[in-house]
N, C-alpha and C positions, 0 to 999 in steps of 0.2 A: 832207641832203635837199636832192633836185633841184626847181627851179620852172620850172611850165609857162610857156610862151611864147605870146602870141597873135601873128596874122602878118595880114597883107593882100597883095592881089595885086590888081595893078589897072594902068591908066595910070596914069604921073606925075601927071599935074595931079589926080588924082581920090583917089590916097591919101599925096599929100605932107602932109597935116595931121595922120595919125594916128602921121608919122614925130615929130612933137613931143610926143606923149602916151608914147613909149616904145615904142611897137607896131615891131616888125620889119614892114620893109615890102619888097615884093618889085615894083619897076616893071617891068613886062614892055609888049612892043609887038608880039608876036604867040605864035602858039600854040605853036610851040616852048619860048619863054623862059616863058611860061605853064607847060607840062607840066613845065617843068625844074625851075621854082621851086617846084610842087608835091610834085616828087620830093624836093626839099631839104629842104622842109618836115615829109615823110613822116620823116625821118631824124632832125630835129631833134627837140626836147621841146615841142612846140607844141600846144595844147590845143584852141586856137578858131584859126581861119582864115576871115578876111573875103574874099568874092572880089567883084570887080564882076559885076554882072550881062552886061554887054558880053564880059567876058572867059570868064565861065561859059558864056556861051552858044556861044564857039567850041570849047571844049573839053569838051562835056557828059558824053561818055563818062568821061573820068578825073574828073570833080567826082562824076558816080555812084557810080563806083568808092572814090572816097575816103568818100562818104556811107556804105558800108556797112560801115565800119570805127569802131569804137568812139572812136578820137581820131584826128585832131583832128575836132571837130564843125565843120560847113562853115556858114556863112551867107552868103546871096547879098547884096549892098548894090547900091544904085544908084550910078551913075557921076555926075561932076560936070555930066552932061547930063540927065539924070532916070533914072528907072525904065522899065524894061521888062516889068516886071510879073511876070520869073522868082521873084523871093524869095517873093511872097504864093503864088502856085501851088504852091511848093514845099511852103510851112508847109501850104496846103490839103491837099494830096494827103498829106501824112504825117500830118495830123492824119485824114484820111479812113479812111489804113490802119490807123491807131492803135484809133479808137472804130467804124468801119465808116459813119460817118456825116458832112455838110457841117458842122461846127458853126461854120462862119463864114459860110456864105449861106444856111444853113438846107433846105438840099435832102439826101434821102440819099444814101446812097454809091452809086457806080456800078460 
């Protein structure tokens, strides 16, 4: 039986702590490296990939493409400088799509 993995993609300073937890880390410095990391993650047995919001913003099309697949689950996380709000917007959008209403902020879906 194969085990699924967890991976984290982002700048080195933001993801270094995950390595101590046994998470596979992919430190990237530009869009090309980030897309290469996600391609490698798709080939591996990865169930969850955390991507820093700053990196996700640079490769938004690839992130959206990855989110359409059953695995890996994509989770956007803030980097060491703080959040850009992308993760919360993604959760809000997915909740609205699933139930047709904004349960997080109390407005009807758009």
